[in-house]
N, C-alpha and C positions, 0 to 999 in steps of 0.2 A: 662470160660475164667480164666486164672491164675490170682491170686491176685498180683498186681504190686505195688512196691514202686517207686514213681516218685518224683524226685527233680525238682521243678519249680524255675528257677533263673530269677530274675527281677531286674532292676536297682534301684527301690525304691518302698516302700510301704508307703511313708510319705506324699504323696499328693493324688489326686483323678483323675489321668489320665486314659486314655482308657486301657492301658495295665494292670494297677492295678486292675480295675474292671474285666477285662478279667481273670486275675489270680485268683481273688476271686471266680468268677463263675466256672472256671475250677476246682479249688481245691475242692470246695464244691460239684461239680458234681461227681468228682472222688470218694470222700468220700461216697456219697450216693450209688454209685455202688460197694462199698466194697473194694476199693483200698486205698492205703496209700500215700496221697500226703504230701510232705514236701516243704515248701516255704522258699526260701532264698532271702533276699534283704539286702544290707548294711545299708539302712535307713528304719526304721519302723514307722508306724503311725496308723491312724484309721482303715484302711482295715486290717492291721496285727492284730489289737486287735479284729476285727470282726471274723477273721479266728480262732484266738486262742480261742475265746468264743465257737466256733463250734468244738473244739478239733482238729484243724489242726495245726500241729507243724510249728512254724515260727522261723527262726533264722537269725541273722544279721552277724554271723560269722560261717563259715562252720566247723571250728574245734569243734564247739558245737554239730554238727550233727554226732552222733556216729553210725548211721545206714547207711549202704552202699546202695544206691538206685539201682534199676534195670536199670534206664534210666534217663538221664538229659534232661529236657525240658528247653532250653534257650530262653529267649526273648530279651536279650541285650548282646552285645559282651563281655564286661569286666566280667560280672557275669558268663557268659557261660564258658569263659576261666578259671576263678577262680575255677568253679566246676570241670572242666576237670583236673585241676592240683591237686585238693583235692582228687578226686576219680579216681585213675589211671587205673582202670579196668572196667570202666562204659562207655557205648556208649552214644551219645547225638544226639538231634535233635535241629535245630535252627529255631525258628519261627520269621519271619520278619514282623513287624507291621507297618513299616513306609518306604516310598520310599525316604525319605530325611534325617531323623535324623541320626547323626553320631553314636549314641549308638545302632542303629538298623542295622548298616553296618555288613554284615555277616562275621564272622571269618572263616578261613579255618583251619581244624585240621583233622588228620586221623580218629579220633573217632566220628566226626560229620558225620553221615551216611545219614541224610536226612535234607532237608530244606523245610519249609512250609511258603508260602506267604498268607497273609490275603486278598489280592486283586491282580488284574492284574498288577498294577503299581509296587507292591512289587515283583511280579514274574519277571518283567523286570529288576528290580534292581539286583536280584540274578543272572539271566541267562545272561543278556546283559552286565551289568556294572561289575559284579564280576566273570563272566565265570564259574558259578556253573553248572555242567552238567545238562541238562534239565531233564534227567531221575531221578535225585536226588531231583527234585523240584516238589511240588504239591501245589495246591491252595485250601485253606479251608476258606470260607467266615465266617465272624463273625455272630453270632446269639445273640438273646436276651433272658434273663431269663424271660420266659412268666409268671411265677408265681409272680415275682416281678413287672413286668411292665404289668399291667392288662389293658384291654380296657376301655376307657372312654365312657361316653354317647355320642350320636351323636352330631356332631359339629353344631353350629348355622349357619344361612344363611350367615352372615358376621362376620368376626373375631372381637372380642371385647378385648381380652387379648392376649398378645404375650410375649414370653420369649426369651432372648438371653442365650443360654446354651453353655458356652465355658470358658475354663480356660484362654483364651487369650483376652477376652473382656475387654477393658478399653478405656478411652477417647483418648489414643494414638494409638489405632488400629481401629477396625471397629464399635465400640459401637455408636459413634456419628452419623454415617451414618444410622445405624438401627433406632436410636432414631428419627432422622429427618423424615425418611420414615413412621414410625408409627404415629408421630404427624400429618403428612399430611393426613393420612388415618383414623384418629380418634381412634387409637388403644392404649390402655394402655400397657406399656412395663415394664417388670421386667428383672433382670439379675441374673444369678447364675454362679459362677466360681471363681477361685482363683485370677485372674487378677482384678476382681471387689471387692475382699475382702469378697466374699460371697459364699464360697464353700458349697456344699450340699451333705452330705454323702448318703442320700436316695432320689435321684431325682425321683424315682418311686412314691413317696408320693405326689409330687406336679405337675408333668407333665400334669396330667389329668385336671388341673385347667386352662390350656391354650388352645387357639384355634389355635395358630400359634407359631412355634418355629424356631428360627434362629440357625443353628448348622451345624456341619459336622461330618463325620465319625461315630464313635460309638454313640455319642450324638444324631446325626440325626436318626440313626437306632432305638435307644430307644424311641425317641419321636414319630417316625412313628409307632412303635409297639403299643403305647398307643392309637393312633388314631388322633393325632394332625396333622394339615397341617405343612409341613416342607419346609423352604427355606434354601438351602445350602449356608452357609456364615461363614467366619471366618477371621482371621487377614490377611491371604495371598490372599484373593479374595472372590468373590461371584459366586454362580451358580444358577441353576434354582429352581423353586418350584418343589418338587418331585411329579411327576404325574404317573399314571399307565402306560401311554404311554412310558415314559422314565425309568420306574422302573428297568427293566432288565439291561440296560446299566449302570445306576448309581449304582446299587447294585454290579456289577462286579468291580466298582471303589471304593467300600466301602464308597460311598458318600464323597470321600476324595478329595485330592488336584487336581487330574486330572479333577474333575468336577467343580472346582472353576476357571472358565476361564474368568470371567468378573472382572472388577475393583469393589471395594466396594464404592458405591455411593448411596446417597438417591434416585436418579432418577432410577437407576437400580433396587434397592430393592423395590421401590414403584410399579414398573411395575410387579414384581413377586408377590407382595401382591395382586394385582388386579386379578391375575389368581386363587386365592383361590376358591376352589370348594369342598364343604363338602362331596358329594357322592364319588368323586374321591379320596379324602383323606381316606375315609373308605375303598376303594378298595386297596389302597396302604398298609394300615394297615393289611388288610386280607392277603395280599401276604407276608408281613413280618412275620406274625404269623404262616403261613403254612410252614415256613422253618424248623420247628422242635425244635427250642429253644436250650437251653443249652445242653440238652441230646444229640442232634445230634453233637454238638461240641465235647463233651466228647467221644462219640463213634468214631468219626473220629480220634481224638487224640490217642485213644487206638489202633486203627488199625495201625497207624504209629509207636507207641511205640513197639507193638509186632513184627512188621516187622523189625525194627532196632535191637531189642534184638535178634531175630532169626538170622539175618545176622551176628551180632557180635559174637554170639556163634559158628558160623561155622568157624570163623577164628582160625587158629592154634596158632597164637601168635600176639602180638602187636609189633610195631617198635618204641622203645624209641627214637632213633636218629631222625626219621621223626617227632615225636611229639615235640622234642626239637626244631627242625628247625621251625616248625609251630608256636611254642610259641615265638621264637625269631623274626619271621616275624611279628607276631601280636604286640609285644612290640615296634618294630620299627614303625609300622603304628600308634600305639597309641601315641607314642612320637611326631611324626610329626603332627598328627591331633590335639593333645593338644596344641602344639606350634602355629599352624595356628589359632586355635580358640582364643587363648590368644592374638595373634597379631590383629585379627579382633576386639576383645573386646576392646583392648587398643586404636585402631584407632577410634572406635565408641566414646569412651570417649574424645579423643582428638578433635573430631569434634562436640562435644555436646555443644550446645549453653548454656544450663542450667549449665553445669559444668564450662564453661568459666566464666559465670556470677558469679557463686559461688566463684571461685578463686579470682576474682577481688574485691568482696565485703567482703571477709573473714576477712579483717582487722577491720570490724565493728562487734563486738561480738553480739550485740543484733539482728541485721539483719541476721547474720550468724545462730543464734539459730532459728530464725523464718523460715529460708529457709531450714533447715536441712531435714524436712519431704519431701519437694519438691525434694531435691537432691536424697533422697532414692528412690523415685518413678522413677526418671530419670534413676537411676542405674538399676532398675528392668526392665524397658521397653525400654531402649536404644533409646532415642529420637534422 
């Protein structure tokens, strides 16, 4: 197979979201197979530093990337369009990682020759909501780095320690309900994630210490790979305990939003905790681990890369006018989306009890100073 230079474009590498860890695993996997990954994100952070330590070039400004890639792997729309404008003779693939986030909305451009969805919900977003031709869309499920996330020892007969594994976990979302359910069932609970001010760069080093994990999407997949029992749960809702009987269905949904059909309440979560079964959790883990791990993700990506490169090479010329129209359409969409988001954000603040309270008592300097941390939390979480 020809050695490829792949530019991977992501919205950020400054936090620890699912796409960021996906980019890290993909880039390192490509490097191991002898290819040249380059990672672009406007914001850099711990994962960028980890990639750089492994000799993967990382840039926050594409004018610094003097190597022209063979293909652009875009994970978010603005960064994908930026890369297409920077490299005028390079084809692209857009990977859709979310069925809801606006940054994951697929852009349309003559040089985006393939779209990849990470689950069936994302596929529906591409084909149904955005009318991407079905023949241009494929589904590639996430996998886990099996070298990082090693199997734990067998689970105990009843869960003793549990973990909420989510960047959205806070007292303003689903954390209190999980905590109440664990208190009722006599389970000690810990939390990791940016919402709780406790991010963990290496979750693989601690997941094996827990018998039960509350998570969704990639976090749920990683926990299941280790061998913990997993209850699907996050800020937008709760789902079932992941069992072998429902594994195939939930896997196609990436353990994500379509699986979170219940409200988040202590009663609902307590019922799922009571379904805990160590042997079945071990079977779930076995099925996750037989998926092939990161190598299969890298191999699948390379197949798509090579197909797109070959198709682009068969074209006799590009169409600058069509590309300009696509860029103009995207900028119009981006402007309207940004304005709508800003309006919703301002309305949230206008209706915020804590902000109204802050405005009323701001004339008292001492109290105002004491409440400043509370107002900051409210701004982050949108009470």
